[in-house]
C-alpha positions, 0 to 999 in steps of 0.5 A: 161279081166275077169272083163270086161266080168263080167261087160258086163254080169251084164249089159246084165242082167239089160237090160233083166230085164228092158225089161221084166218089160216093156213088163209085164206092156204092157200086164198086163195093161196100164203102168204109170197109163194110163186109161183103156178103158170103158165098155160103151159109154154115148149116145150123146157124145161129145155133150148134153147127149141124152134124159137126165132128170133132177129131183128135185129143185136146190136152193142156200143154200138148200142141195140136197136130194134123189130127185135131180138126172139126168138120162142119157142114156149109150150104154153098150158094156161089162157087168161089174162094172162101175162108172160115176161122174161129177166134183163139180160145184157151190158146187154140183156134180152127180155120180153113181156106179154099175154093168152092167149085160147086154149090149145095151142102158140103163138108168143110174140115177146119184145122186146129192149131195152137196149144190148149192152156187149161182144162174146160169146155170151150165154145168156138164160133166160126167167124163168117160175119153173116152166118155163124154156128157154134161147136164145143171143144173139151180140154182134159188131162190125157186119158188112158189108152182105150181097149178096142179092136177093128171089126174084121170079116172072115176074109180079112176085109174091114167090117162094114167099112165105107169109102165115100167121096171121089178120088182122082189121080193128081188131085189132092184129097179134100174132105175125103174119109173112110169109115171103119167099125171098131169094138170098144172094150174100155174107154180111153184115147185111140189112134188108128192109121193106115199104110201109105198107098199111092201117095195117100194115107188115112188116120184119126186120133180121139177118145172113146167115152163108151163101149161097144161097136162104134164108127170111126172116120179116118181122115185122108191126106195126100195126092193119089199118083195113079189110077186103079184100085188100092188096098189100105190096111187100118191098124191100131197104134199104141205108143207109136207102134202098130198093134194087131193085124188090122183089116183091109179095104179098097179105095178106087182112084179114077 
């Protein structure tokens, strides 16, 4: 009788310990590696990513560089760290990690890496688990250089330029762009850079598929060093060399 009582007591302790462990797993976080809900939703999910912008050229056998990015819109529900990435398709992938400091609709620029393997149009899905959308990347043979010029006012300023976003000295640029207008005479690849001023610069490569006036977003990089108003000069680059006189625009750093 005593042995039966001891065995029952040991069995009861094992059952109690197991129950507590299961309860802890539930309260402390998902058990068995289950995925935590995210603090943002990709806008456009589950269909095409809303207002996505693909930057850079994608040619077979040519490695992606800092100009190969895709901008997607997210709706942030809770501030905190985030990570967005795609699977690797045709030798390339896109990703970005960081920290959201505010809620609401925001743009995130995913950086492309890898080297395209073959021609074609490939569908990428940012793998976020609870919300996902899609964007297309077309890989083609290198196109001829486009014929185009920057729209310039009589006083030398860039025509209809925009410099949205905020710039703070000592704070690295994050999704900062300037928008310039160009007049495309013949389609093809393009490359527009600015000079480096106060520790920051802007650039963009891509492909024009139509002629006429078009807006181009130049992506900002670097960290502003000082407070003030700084003049940038976007210029056309062909075969690694600047072409033309460019135009001027102001960026305010606080």
